[in-house]
BAKE-220661 format. One record per residue (C-alpha): chain; residue in three letters; x, z, y. Coordinates in pm, 1 decimal. Example, Ala and Ser with C-alpha at 12.3 -4.5 7.8 and 13.67 -1.06 7.14 Angstrom:
residues 2
   kette   rest          X          Z          Y
       A    ALA     1230.0      780.0     -450.0
       A    SER     1367.0      714.0     -106.0
This chain:
residues 556
   kette   rest          X          Z          Y
       A    MET     7332.6   -14944.7    -5814.8
       A    SER     7202.8   -15084.8    -5479.3
       A    SER     7251.6   -14894.4    -5157.4
       A    LYS     6949.8   -14739.9    -4990.4
       A    LYS     6781.0   -14962.8    -4731.9
       A    PRO     6812.5   -14829.2    -4374.8
       A    LYS     6501.0   -14669.0    -4230.0
       A    SER     6313.0   -14869.5    -3967.9
       A    ARG     6365.5   -14710.8    -3628.5
       A    ARG     6211.5   -14747.1    -3285.7
       A    LEU     6491.4   -14748.0    -3030.2
       A    THR     6483.4   -14774.5    -2650.6
       A    ILE     6801.7   -14944.4    -2527.3
       A    PHE     6935.9   -15011.5    -2177.4
       A    LEU     7227.2   -15232.1    -2072.1
       A    LEU     7437.9   -15067.4    -1802.2
       A    LYS     7591.9   -15248.9    -1507.1
       A    ASP     7957.0   -15353.7    -1499.7
       A    ALA     8020.7   -15068.2    -1253.7
       A    VAL     7990.7   -14821.3    -1544.8
       A    LYS     8348.8   -14777.7    -1665.3
       A    GLU     8300.5   -14461.9    -1873.3
       A    ALA     8008.9   -14285.0    -2033.5
       A    ASP     7971.1   -14017.5    -1764.3
       A    ASP     7915.0   -14289.4    -1500.8
       A    ALA     7571.7   -14351.2    -1653.3
       A    LEU     7438.1   -14004.1    -1574.0
       A    GLU     7189.2   -13912.4    -1305.3
       A    PRO     7392.6   -13694.0    -1063.3
       A    GLU     7117.5   -13433.4    -1025.5
       A    GLU     7115.1   -13371.9    -1400.8
       A    GLN     7491.6   -13327.5    -1434.9
       A    LYS     7480.6   -12948.2    -1448.1
       A    ALA     7173.2   -12902.9    -1664.6
       A    ARG     7274.3   -13132.0    -1949.9
       A    GLU     7510.0   -13071.2    -2241.5
       A    ARG     7778.8   -13325.0    -2335.9
       A    VAL     7895.7   -13393.8    -2690.9
       A    PRO     8191.8   -13635.4    -2725.0
       A    PHE     8212.7   -13895.0    -3001.4
       A    ASP     8427.2   -13831.9    -3306.3
       A    ALA     8762.4   -13997.2    -3232.6
       A    ARG     8769.6   -14137.3    -3587.4
       A    SER     8469.0   -14359.1    -3506.0
       A    GLY     8679.7   -14569.3    -3271.3
       A    ILE     8380.0   -14597.5    -3036.6
       A    ASP     8396.8   -14506.5    -2668.7
       A    GLY     8098.5   -14299.9    -2560.2
       A    ALA     7922.2   -13963.0    -2561.1
       A    PHE     7589.1   -13798.6    -2639.9
       A    TYR     7403.3   -13593.8    -2378.1
       A    TRP     7108.0   -13363.3    -2424.6
       A    MET     6895.2   -13120.3    -2230.1
       A    ARG     6609.0   -12888.6    -2317.7
       A    ARG     6373.2   -12752.6    -2055.9
       A    PRO     6237.9   -12398.2    -2101.7
       A    PRO     5885.8   -12371.7    -2244.7
       A    VAL     5609.1   -12338.4    -1987.5
       A    GLU     5242.0   -12254.5    -2016.3
       A    PRO     5020.7   -12563.9    -1976.5
       A    GLU     4806.5   -12561.8    -1664.8
       A    TRP     4488.3   -12596.9    -1871.2
       A    VAL     4548.7   -12257.0    -2031.4
       A    ARG     4511.4   -12094.7    -1690.3
       A    PHE     4194.6   -12295.3    -1633.9
       A    VAL     4017.2   -12176.4    -1951.8
       A    ARG     4135.4   -11814.1    -1927.2
       A    PRO     3830.7   -11688.4    -1729.1
       A    PHE     3595.2   -11806.8    -2003.8
       A    VAL     3752.7   -11662.3    -2316.5
       A    VAL     3763.4   -11310.7    -2458.9
       A    LYS     4136.4   -11327.5    -2519.5
       A    ALA     4342.9   -11601.4    -2364.4
       A    PRO     4616.9   -11753.7    -2580.5
       A    ASP     4944.3   -11602.6    -2462.7
       A    LYS     5187.4   -11798.3    -2678.8
       A    LEU     5082.9   -12152.2    -2597.6
       A    LYS     5388.7   -12309.6    -2441.7
       A    THR     5514.9   -12666.1    -2418.3
       A    ALA     5878.5   -12771.5    -2406.0
       A    SER     6050.4   -13104.9    -2354.9
       A    ALA     6380.8   -13229.6    -2495.3
       A    SER     6596.2   -13515.3    -2366.9
       A    GLY     6866.2   -13708.4    -2547.6
       A    LEU     7091.7   -13987.2    -2420.3
       A    LEU     7346.5   -14181.0    -2625.6
       A    VAL     7595.1   -14386.0    -2419.9
       A    LEU     7834.9   -14614.5    -2605.7
       A    LYS     8064.0   -14905.6    -2532.1
       A    ALA     8012.9   -15229.1    -2724.1
       A    HIS     8165.6   -15571.7    -2653.0
       A    ASN     8314.0   -15451.5    -2321.4
       A    ARG     7976.8   -15330.4    -2186.2
       A    PHE     7816.3   -14987.4    -2194.6
       A    PHE     7470.9   -14942.2    -2346.5
       A    ALA     7239.4   -14641.0    -2332.2
       A    VAL     6990.8   -14533.5    -2598.7
       A    THR     6732.4   -14276.2    -2490.9
       A    PHE     6545.8   -14019.1    -2700.1
       A    GLY     6249.3   -13806.8    -2592.2
       A    TYR     6273.4   -13768.7    -2215.4
       A    GLY     6628.7   -13905.1    -2216.8
       A    ARG     6555.3   -14156.5    -1945.3
       A    SER     6554.6   -13868.3    -1695.1
       A    LEU     6927.3   -13816.7    -1768.9
       A    LEU     7008.3   -14178.8    -1686.2
       A    ASP     7105.2   -14297.2    -1338.4
       A    LEU     6856.0   -14579.3    -1293.5
       A    ASP     7078.5   -14739.6    -1028.7
       A    ARG     7328.5   -14807.1    -1309.2
       A    ILE     7097.2   -14999.7    -1541.5
       A    GLU     7081.0   -15379.3    -1561.9
       A    PRO     6732.4   -15471.9    -1431.9
       A    HIS     6509.6   -15675.5    -1663.0
       A    PHE     6761.7   -15662.0    -1947.2
       A    GLY     6489.0   -15597.1    -2203.4
       A    LEU     6260.5   -15865.3    -2063.7
       A    ARG     6532.9   -16131.0    -2080.9
       A    VAL     6625.4   -16034.8    -2437.6
       A    CYS     6260.4   -16036.7    -2538.3
       A    LEU     6178.8   -16375.1    -2381.8
       A    ASN     6490.1   -16533.2    -2533.7
       A    ARG     6417.3   -16409.4    -2885.7
       A    ILE     6040.1   -16377.1    -2901.6
       A    ASP     5815.2   -16630.8    -3072.5
       A    SER     5589.8   -16741.3    -2783.0
       A    SER     5303.4   -16792.5    -3030.3
       A    GLN     5336.6   -16437.0    -3165.9
       A    MET     5284.8   -16227.3    -2853.0
       A    ARG     5085.8   -15904.4    -2855.5
       A    SER     5102.3   -15763.7    -2503.2
       A    VAL     5216.0   -15855.1    -2150.7
       A    ASP     5244.5   -15655.0    -1830.6
       A    THR     5201.8   -15846.8    -1506.6
       A    LYS     5203.3   -15753.0    -1142.5
       A    THR     5043.0   -15924.4     -849.2
       A    TYR     5206.3   -15828.4     -521.4
       A    GLU     5030.1   -15824.3     -188.8
       A    ASP     4949.1   -15535.6       42.6
       A    VAL     4876.8   -15346.2     -278.3
       A    VAL     5036.0   -15394.8     -617.4
       A    VAL     4796.3   -15482.2     -897.1
       A    ALA     4957.6   -15390.5    -1228.6
       A    LYS     4784.5   -15513.2    -1539.6
       A    ARG     4847.7   -15475.4    -1911.7
       A    THR     4682.0   -15737.2    -2132.3
       A    GLN     4669.9   -15689.4    -2507.3
       A    VAL     4525.5   -15907.6    -2781.0
       A    SER     4385.4   -15801.8    -3115.4
       A    LYS     4623.0   -16030.6    -3305.5
       A    SER     4940.3   -16219.4    -3220.6
       A    SER     4863.5   -16510.2    -2986.7
       A    ASP     5033.0   -16762.7    -2760.6
       A    LEU     5080.4   -16724.8    -2386.5
       A    PRO     4756.1   -16893.5    -2264.1
       A    ALA     4550.5   -16627.8    -2446.3
       A    PHE     4669.7   -16368.4    -2191.9
       A    GLY     4523.3   -16548.4    -1891.2
       A    ILE     4843.9   -16529.4    -1687.5
       A    ASN     4825.8   -16710.0    -1355.0
       A    VAL     5180.2   -16842.3    -1318.4
       A    SER     5122.5   -16907.7     -948.2
       A    SER     5055.7   -16543.7     -861.5
       A    ASP     5128.9   -16312.7    -1157.1
       A    ILE     5483.4   -16185.3    -1202.9
       A    LEU     5578.2   -16105.0    -1560.8
       A    ARG     5729.8   -15756.2    -1587.9
       A    SER     5710.8   -15682.4    -1961.2
       A    ALA     5632.5   -15859.7    -2288.1
       A    THR     5581.9   -15754.0    -2649.7
       A    GLY     5579.5   -15967.5    -2960.9
       A    ALA     5751.0   -16074.7    -3281.3
       A    PRO     6091.1   -16247.3    -3272.3
       A    THR     6143.8   -16589.9    -3427.1
       A    ASP     6422.4   -16441.5    -3642.3
       A    LYS     6263.6   -16162.0    -3846.8
       A    SER     6607.3   -16022.1    -3935.2
       A    PHE     6668.7   -15954.0    -3565.5
       A    ALA     6378.7   -15709.2    -3537.2
       A    GLN     6023.0   -15648.0    -3649.0
       A    THR     5892.0   -15627.5    -3290.9
       A    LEU     6042.9   -15649.6    -2944.4
       A    SER     5913.7   -15508.4    -2618.3
       A    GLY     6112.8   -15569.9    -2304.7
       A    SER     6114.8   -15470.1    -1939.1
       A    ASP     6424.1   -15300.8    -1789.8
       A    SER     6474.2   -15146.0    -2131.4
       A    LEU     6435.3   -15306.2    -2470.5
       A    VAL     6219.0   -15126.7    -2723.3
       A    VAL     6304.5   -15256.8    -3068.3
       A    ASN     6179.4   -15178.9    -3418.8
       A    ARG     6418.2   -15264.5    -3701.3
       A    PRO     6600.0   -15100.8    -3994.3
       A    LEU     6923.1   -14969.9    -3845.4
       A    GLU     7190.3   -14711.1    -3916.6
       A    ALA     7391.3   -14554.1    -3635.8
       A    THR     7707.1   -14725.6    -3763.3
       A    GLU     7539.1   -15064.4    -3707.3
       A    LEU     7454.3   -14997.0    -3344.6
       A    VAL     7770.3   -15149.3    -3194.4
       A    GLY     7719.3   -15477.3    -3378.1
       A    PHE     7353.3   -15489.8    -3283.6
       A    CYS     7439.3   -15433.4    -2916.7
       A    GLY     7658.2   -15743.6    -2940.2
       A    GLN     7353.1   -15942.5    -3053.9
       A    LEU     7151.8   -15801.6    -2764.6
       A    LEU     7419.1   -15901.0    -2513.5
       A    ALA     7417.6   -16258.1    -2647.3
       A    ALA     7037.2   -16266.1    -2621.0
       A    PHE     7051.6   -16136.7    -2263.7
       A    ASN     7288.7   -16416.6    -2158.8
       A    ASP     7084.7   -16688.8    -2332.9
       A    ASP     6851.9   -16924.8    -2144.9
       A    LYS     6602.7   -17018.7    -2415.8
       A    TYR     6334.1   -16845.3    -2210.7
       A    LYS     6323.2   -17145.9    -1975.8
       A    LYS     6129.3   -17351.9    -2231.4
       A    SER     5818.8   -17130.4    -2233.4
       A    PHE     5878.0   -16888.1    -1944.0
       A    GLY     6079.2   -17089.1    -1688.5
       A    TRP     5832.2   -16999.1    -1412.6
       A    ILE     5977.1   -16648.5    -1397.1
       A    ASP     6270.7   -16802.4    -1207.3
       A    ASP     6050.1   -16834.3     -900.0
       A    LEU     6204.8   -16495.6     -822.9
       A    LYS     6584.5   -16501.4     -840.2
       A    PRO     6779.3   -16171.0     -828.6
       A    VAL     6998.6   -16146.5     -518.3
       A    VAL     7360.3   -16082.4     -619.8
       A    ASP     7540.0   -16131.9     -286.9
       A    GLN     7615.5   -15775.3     -173.4
       A    SER     7636.5   -15876.6      193.9
       A    VAL     7283.4   -16020.9      177.6
       A    ILE     7155.4   -15709.8       -1.2
       A    ALA     7316.0   -15489.8      266.0
       A    GLU     7154.6   -15692.9      543.8
       A    LEU     6813.8   -15671.9      377.2
       A    ASP     6847.9   -15297.5      318.7
       A    ASN     6944.8   -15245.8      682.8
       A    LEU     6631.9   -15430.5      793.8
       A    VAL     6412.0   -15205.2      581.5
       A    VAL     6583.5   -14885.3      697.4
       A    SER     6564.2   -14977.0     1065.9
       A    GLN     6194.7   -15061.5     1033.9
       A    ILE     6118.2   -14735.9      850.3
       A    GLN     6310.2   -14540.2     1115.1
       A    ALA     6088.7   -14704.1     1377.4
       A    ARG     5779.2   -14631.2     1163.4
       A    ASP     5713.9   -15002.4     1131.3
       A    THR     5549.1   -15027.1      788.8
       A    SER     5394.6   -15371.2      842.6
       A    ARG     5631.3   -15528.4      586.8
       A    THR     5706.5   -15233.2      357.6
       A    TYR     5498.0   -14991.1      150.4
       A    LEU     5521.9   -14762.9     -154.5
       A    ALA     5393.3   -14845.5     -501.4
       A    VAL     5435.8   -14693.4     -846.4
       A    PRO     5689.9   -14921.9    -1020.0
       A    ASP     5560.7   -14866.8    -1374.7
       A    VAL     5227.1   -14896.4    -1549.8
       A    ILE     5107.0   -14536.8    -1577.8
       A    ASP     4798.3   -14356.7    -1703.2
       A    TRP     4633.9   -14282.2    -1369.8
       A    GLU     4361.9   -14072.6    -1528.7
       A    ASP     4633.6   -13828.2    -1632.9
       A    VAL     4807.9   -13816.6    -1292.9
       A    ASP     4748.5   -13498.5    -1096.4
       A    ALA     4980.5   -13539.7     -796.2
       A    PHE     5311.3   -13677.4     -666.8
       A    ARG     5599.8   -13519.7     -480.7
       A    ILE     5860.6   -13700.3     -273.2
       A    ALA     6192.9   -13534.0     -195.7
       A    GLY     6247.0   -13459.0      170.6
       A    THR     5899.9   -13311.5      220.1
       A    ARG     5928.0   -12981.9       36.9
       A    GLY     5594.9   -12840.6      -75.8
       A    CYS     5395.1   -13154.2        9.2
       A    GLU     5185.7   -13306.5     -266.2
       A    TYR     5050.8   -13659.3     -249.7
       A    PRO     4741.6   -13786.5     -432.7
       A    ASP     4898.6   -14132.9     -410.3
       A    LEU     5224.1   -14281.6     -284.7
       A    ASP     5178.9   -14360.3       83.8
       A    LEU     5470.1   -14448.1      311.5
       A    ASP     5285.2   -14365.4      632.9
       A    GLU     5181.8   -14023.4      502.6
       A    TYR     5537.8   -13956.9      387.3
       A    LEU     5684.0   -14048.2      727.3
       A    ALA     5422.6   -13830.8      899.1
       A    ASN     5527.5   -13534.7      683.2
       A    LEU     5894.5   -13602.1      761.8
       A    GLY     5817.2   -13567.0     1131.5
       A    SER     6119.6   -13633.3     1349.1
       A    GLY     6331.9   -13660.7     1034.1
       A    GLY     6187.2   -14004.0      970.2
       A    ALA     6385.4   -14150.0     1258.1
       A    ALA     6709.5   -14037.2     1092.8
       A    ILE     6636.9   -14155.9      739.0
       A    ARG     6925.7   -14342.8      574.7
       A    LEU     6960.9   -14586.4      288.0
       A    GLU     7132.7   -14308.6       91.4
       A    ASP     6822.0   -14094.7      135.6
       A    LEU     6598.9   -14370.7       -1.0
       A    LYS     6825.5   -14422.6     -299.4
       A    HIS     6873.5   -14055.8     -389.2
       A    ARG     6545.8   -13885.3     -305.6
       A    ARG     6333.9   -13844.1     -615.6
       A    VAL     5967.7   -13916.1     -667.9
       A    SER     5809.8   -13679.0     -918.5
       A    VAL     5472.6   -13687.0    -1087.1
       A    ARG     5266.2   -13404.4    -1230.4
       A    TYR     5057.5   -13501.7    -1528.3
       A    THR     4746.5   -13299.8    -1603.6
       A    ARG     4856.0   -13247.2    -1964.3
       A    SER     5185.3   -13081.4    -1870.2
       A    GLY     5115.0   -12905.8    -1540.6
       A    VAL     5476.1   -12946.7    -1421.5
       A    PHE     5639.3   -13206.0    -1197.7
       A    THR     5866.8   -13448.8    -1380.1
       A    SER     6118.8   -13660.2    -1193.1
       A    LYS     6027.1   -14025.1    -1250.8
       A    TRP     6181.7   -14259.9     -994.9
       A    LYS     6406.3   -14287.8     -692.8
       A    LEU     6221.1   -14342.1     -365.3
       A    TYR     6395.4   -14679.3     -326.5
       A    GLN     6248.2   -14789.6     -661.3
       A    CYS     5899.7   -14738.7     -523.2
       A    LEU     5954.7   -14950.2     -211.6
       A    VAL     5797.8   -15295.2     -188.0
       A    SER     5912.7   -15501.9      106.7
       A    GLU     5907.5   -15859.4      230.8
       A    GLN     6191.1   -15972.6      458.1
       A    ARG     6333.4   -16303.1      578.8
       A    ILE     6694.7   -16389.2      654.1
       A    ASN     6771.2   -16731.5      801.4
       A    GLY     6435.6   -16857.5      682.4
       A    GLN     6487.3   -16745.1      322.0
       A    LEU     6212.8   -16516.4      193.6
       A    HIS     6324.0   -16206.6        2.6
       A    VAL     6113.8   -15939.4     -163.5
       A    LEU     6215.8   -15589.7     -272.1
       A    MET     6047.7   -15483.0     -593.9
       A    GLU     6137.0   -15216.5     -847.7
       A    ASN     6480.2   -15133.6     -708.4
       A    ARG     6599.2   -15491.7     -662.2
       A    TRP     6594.3   -15772.8     -410.3
       A    PHE     6471.4   -16116.2     -514.5
       A    ALA     6490.6   -16448.5     -336.6
       A    VAL     6163.6   -16638.4     -364.1
       A    SER     6228.7   -16996.9     -474.4
       A    ASP     6194.6   -17255.4     -200.2
       A    SER     5966.4   -17456.7     -427.7
       A    LEU     5718.3   -17169.4     -459.9
       A    VAL     5731.3   -17098.3      -86.2
       A    GLU     5678.3   -17467.5      -13.3
       A    THR     5385.4   -17489.6     -256.9
       A    VAL     5215.6   -17184.2     -107.0
       A    ASP     5283.2   -17286.2      254.1
       A    THR     5163.0   -17642.0      189.7
       A    TYR     4834.7   -17510.2       55.2
       A    TYR     4797.2   -17264.4      343.3
       A    ASP     4884.9   -17522.1      609.9
       A    ARG     4620.5   -17766.5      490.1
       A    LEU     4338.7   -17514.0      518.7
       A    PRO     4131.8   -17572.3      833.4
       A    PRO     4019.7   -17290.0     1061.7
       A    ALA     3662.0   -17170.6     1058.2
       A    ALA     3413.5   -17413.3     1212.0
       A    ALA     3222.6   -17122.4     1365.2
       A    GLY     3322.8   -17019.4     1714.1
       A    LEU     3508.0   -16691.7     1655.6
       A    ILE     3540.4   -16448.4     1942.9
       A    PRO     3836.0   -16206.3     1985.8
       A    SER     3808.2   -15854.0     1852.0
       A    PHE     3867.2   -15546.7     2063.0
       A    GLN     4141.0   -15298.6     1983.0
       A    ALA     4023.6   -15031.2     1735.0
       A    GLU     3687.9   -15207.5     1701.1
       A    LYS     3518.6   -15149.9     1366.8
       A    GLU     3456.1   -15455.4     1150.1
       A    ALA     3081.7   -15388.4     1145.2
       A    ASP     3069.9   -15371.9     1526.6
       A    TYR     3267.5   -15694.5     1554.5
       A    ASN     3037.3   -15873.1     1310.5
       A    GLN     2731.0   -15762.5     1506.0
       A    ARG     2886.2   -15874.2     1835.4
       A    LEU     2989.3   -16210.2     1685.7
       A    ALA     2639.4   -16276.0     1552.6
       A    VAL     2468.6   -16213.4     1888.3
       A    SER     2723.5   -16435.3     2066.2
       A    ASP     2544.2   -16741.8     1921.5
       A    PRO     2224.1   -16630.0     1744.9
       A    SER     2097.8   -16983.3     1692.0
       A    GLN     2404.8   -17067.4     1481.4
       A    LEU     2512.1   -16733.9     1331.6
       A    LEU     2322.6   -16487.7     1110.4
       A    HIS     2444.3   -16131.0     1059.3
       A    LEU     2424.3   -16079.6      681.3
       A    ASP     2661.2   -15796.6      587.9
       A    THR     2442.5   -15635.3      323.7
       A    LYS     2516.4   -15566.1      -40.0
       A    ILE     2273.1   -15708.6     -294.2
       A    THR     2237.0   -15531.1     -627.2
       A    ARG     2269.6   -15772.3     -915.2
       A    PRO     2044.6   -15766.6    -1222.8
       A    GLY     2168.6   -15490.9    -1447.8
       A    GLY     2237.9   -15269.0    -1147.4
       A    ALA     2600.1   -15318.6    -1040.2
       A    SER     2648.9   -14991.9     -851.7
       A    SER     2855.9   -15136.4     -566.0
       A    GLY     2647.7   -15451.4     -516.1
       A    ILE     2776.0   -15786.4     -393.2
       A    GLU     2790.7   -15905.3      -33.2
       A    LEU     2728.2   -16276.8       11.1
       A    CYS     2921.3   -16276.3      340.1
       A    ASP     2944.2   -16096.6      673.4
       A    ILE     2818.0   -16388.4      881.6
       A    MET     2639.0   -16701.9      763.6
       A    THR     2633.4   -17009.3      983.8
       A    VAL     2354.6   -17261.6     1000.6
       A    ASP     2601.5   -17520.8      867.5
       A    GLY     2655.1   -17335.1      538.4
       A    GLU     2973.0   -17147.5      625.5
       A    PHE     3012.0   -16803.1      468.0
       A    LEU     3233.4   -16594.0      694.6
       A    HIS     3418.6   -16299.4      538.1
       A    VAL     3578.5   -16081.2      804.7
       A    LYS     3850.3   -15821.1      749.5
       A    ARG     4080.0   -15630.1      981.2
       A    LYS     4443.6   -15650.3      871.9
       A    SER     4577.0   -15295.3      862.1
       A    ARG     4776.7   -15065.6      639.2
       A    SER     4462.0   -14896.4      510.6
       A    SER     4265.4   -15206.7      414.0
       A    THR     4375.6   -15483.1      185.7
       A    LEU     4340.9   -15857.6      223.4
       A    SER     4337.5   -15891.6     -153.8
       A    HIS     3988.0   -15742.3     -145.7
       A    LEU     3883.7   -15995.1      117.8
       A    PHE     3997.2   -16294.5      -88.1
       A    ALA     3841.9   -16159.0     -406.6
       A    GLN     3515.1   -16093.4     -224.1
       A    GLY     3487.4   -16460.8     -132.5
       A    SER     3539.8   -16568.6     -493.2
       A    VAL     3296.9   -16319.6     -642.9
       A    SER     3014.6   -16386.0     -396.4
       A    ALA     3048.8   -16764.0     -434.0
       A    GLU     3041.1   -16744.7     -813.9
       A    THR     2736.1   -16520.1     -800.0
       A    LEU     2556.3   -16748.9     -557.8
       A    ILE     2606.0   -17042.1     -795.6
       A    SER     2523.5   -16870.3    -1123.2
       A    ASP     2265.4   -16602.2    -1039.9
       A    GLY     1919.5   -16721.6     -934.5
       A    GLU     1784.6   -16369.7     -891.2
       A    PHE     2074.0   -16292.6     -654.9
       A    ARG     1976.7   -16596.1     -445.6
       A    ASP     1614.0   -16482.1     -438.2
       A    LYS     1722.9   -16143.9     -302.8
       A    ILE     1936.9   -16314.5      -38.3
       A    ARG     1635.0   -16522.2       66.0
       A    THR     1427.2   -16205.4       98.1
       A    GLU     1698.1   -16051.6      314.5
       A    ILE     1711.2   -16363.7      535.5
       A    ALA     1334.0   -16359.6      581.0
       A    SER     1347.3   -15997.4      695.8
       A    ARG     1609.2   -16075.4      961.9
       A    VAL     1493.4   -16405.8     1109.3
       A    ALA     1190.0   -16488.6     1320.2
       A    GLU      920.8   -16668.4     1124.7
       A    ASP      956.2   -16994.3     1317.5
       A    GLN     1330.6   -17002.7     1235.3
       A    GLN     1315.8   -16904.9      868.6
       A    ALA     1290.8   -17254.3      720.6
       A    ARG     1630.8   -17373.0      850.3
       A    TRP     1806.7   -17061.0      721.5
       A    LEU     1627.2   -17041.9      386.3
       A    ALA     1718.9   -17405.5      321.5
       A    LEU     2082.0   -17289.4      289.2
       A    VAL     2006.8   -17066.3      -12.8
       A    PRO     1801.5   -17234.9     -286.2
       A    GLY     1570.7   -17019.6     -493.7
       A    SER     1619.2   -16927.3     -856.4
       A    GLY     1443.3   -17239.4     -981.2
       A    GLU     1643.3   -17482.0     -764.7
       A    SER     1983.7   -17646.5     -802.4
       A    VAL     2279.5   -17542.5     -588.3
       A    ASN     2468.8   -17803.4     -385.2
       A    LYS     2811.1   -17640.5     -403.6
       A    GLY     2972.7   -17900.5     -179.6
       A    ALA     2752.7   -17792.7      110.3
       A    TYR     2927.7   -17455.8      143.0
       A    THR     3251.6   -17335.8      299.9
       A    VAL     3398.7   -16995.8      217.1
       A    SER     3576.3   -16897.0      536.8
       A    TYR     3819.1   -16606.6      555.0
       A    ALA     3862.5   -16455.7      901.2
       A    VAL     4132.0   -16191.3      948.7
       A    ILE     4144.4   -15969.9     1256.2
       A    ALA     4516.2   -15951.8     1335.6
       A    PRO     4710.7   -15938.2     1661.1
       A    ALA     4965.5   -16210.2     1724.4
       A    SER     5308.4   -16115.9     1591.8
       A    THR     5650.7   -16216.5     1717.8
       A    GLY     5895.1   -16358.9     1464.5
       A    GLN     5678.0   -16260.4     1167.4
       A    PRO     5395.6   -16462.7     1009.2
       A    TRP     5061.6   -16293.9     1066.6
       A    LEU     4977.9   -16352.5      700.5
       A    PRO     5259.1   -16231.8      469.2
       A    PHE     5378.6   -16453.4      186.2
       A    PHE     5216.6   -16258.4      -97.6
       A    SER     4887.1   -16256.4       93.6
       A    LYS     4912.0   -16634.8      121.8
       A    LEU     4991.9   -16651.4     -250.0
       A    ASN     4678.8   -16448.1     -321.6
       A    LEU     4475.9   -16667.9      -85.6
       A    ARG     4598.1   -16978.2     -271.4
       A    GLN     4486.2   -16833.2     -603.9
       A    HIS     4132.9   -16757.9     -485.8
       A    GLY     4107.7   -17063.2     -263.8
       A    SER     4205.5   -17297.9     -546.5
       A    HIS     3943.8   -17132.6     -765.8
       A    LEU     3674.1   -17187.3     -501.9
       A    GLU     3775.2   -17550.4     -463.2
       A    ARG     3749.8   -17599.1     -838.3
       A    LEU     3394.7   -17466.5     -810.4
       A    GLY     3329.0   -17744.8     -559.8
       A    MET     3331.6   -17542.4     -237.8
       A    LYS     3543.8   -17581.8       72.2
       A    VAL     3777.4   -17309.8      203.9
       A    SER     3902.3   -17217.4      551.0
       A    VAL     4111.7   -16938.2      700.5
       A    SER     4141.0   -16810.7     1057.6
       A    ARG     4314.1   -16539.3     1255.6
       A    ILE     4092.3   -16348.6     1496.1
       A    ASP     4287.3   -16238.0     1800.7
       A    VAL     4279.2   -15882.8     1934.8
       A    GLU     4241.2   -15802.6     2301.2
       A    THR     4191.2   -15496.5     2517.6
       A    ARG     3832.7   -15383.8     2547.7
       A    PRO     3708.0   -15450.2     2902.1
       A    ALA     3634.4   -15145.7     3111.7
       A    PRO     3263.4   -15070.7     3157.7
       A    PRO     3127.9   -15167.8     3499.7
       A    SER     3165.0   -14887.5     3749.0
       A    GLN     2846.8   -14712.0     3852.7
       A    SER     2851.5   -14719.8     4234.8
       A    ARG     2650.0   -14452.3     4408.8
       A    PRO     2367.8   -14577.4     4633.4
       A    THR     2441.6   -14555.1     5004.2
       A    GLU     2266.2   -14262.8     5164.0
       A    ASN     2026.4   -14345.2     5447.0
       A    THR     2139.0   -14152.7     5754.2
       A    ASP     1913.4   -14326.0     6009.3
       A    GLU     1694.3   -14034.8     6074.1
């Protein structure tokens, strides 16, 4: 009689760092008192323990919302959450398996980053992928999940290896006995028939997959970011971040949600250290403002232990999600080497990627138009108007949004300033509240629309005619052919102009901004257009001329 086949299970598995010497080392310190611990049976011969916690039932927030409308409000509708965490030692390393909300019991500083991703990329069939998560880092983080309707190879996901950083992948392994599906990020989510007694052996297979380097064949570009392992370098980088935050210098550091989340279900955030404050989004400047004088005394230990919690609409309660340090994104240089802090870990950016990006950036010419300095605190619209009138025969103020056919609600702006030589100037002030990623994307979108959309060009021509004297219209209208005419793409230059004061010891355009510029600039060049980039200096606004009083006539 054959034995019963094990049931297929979906397990979420973490590899713990070498610093974990016993099961209790894996626990989140703040959850030590609330959880229950169940030791392993000594007869199993396995080192480890099981931890669990159950939160008391609470009434969902939506019950309180509907109560005024109903005859009798439901009084027994409660939701409860349960957390389970299995920690076991296998092949001289500790692993953690989470159940329910078990991740909240785990000290995320003790997990091996990108364990699941490495296992997945080393065992996945690159032609049988189903989903990828990527992130593009700049002054905002763009997180994107791309799924396909059936298993496909990597090109189907449209990943730009020059700017997109792979954070998670899902697909089928080449060896079907290894698993049915694999999904990897920091954790590995695996579906396969498995009994508990087989877990130790399977963890040995996972450890071998983690240490493999087969990923280099199809995914070698992920090595453009190398984890920093030298503790002295990490300490120096952390000290730079802390000292800058203490001084409220957030020019190189900001907060971002480290995971892909359902934003439509997010109600609010809380950050430890600012009791009672709720945040609609994670904002480092707002957090430091709420800390008040306490911001100047913030320590690395505070960043690594303070929790960031999120309240989902469906639950109505705040759930601890991340450490504050996990949400920091920073860009720092030591001895010329570029490092970035992302998702709780420092990475060294490969010299080859830096060289490629810098080479592209360095070859871009400045704008041909004569750019004038901006005044401190001057609005972009005011600067554009002042620039246009500085040389009206050569510059046309054109910062208006044109609605495309079909009625795109936001409209598309061809440019802020158009020059008589066919240069489209896009102007943006570099600040913490506005993003350069939008500037670069704006140039791409408007150029594509100009080329492909005749009705858009007709509307631009109408706008030009309304702004230019009749005897000057011909020279300006010649720059924008009508809907029935061909477009000479080589006659145009998309010129990005960034209002930014000169900085000492720090590039005015951060690396990830230059990476983003390269992506959009290369796309524009493939369209046949030219690209330029310029920094607009900032100076003190001159004082208005004094109004002298007329001299009184006293000769009477």
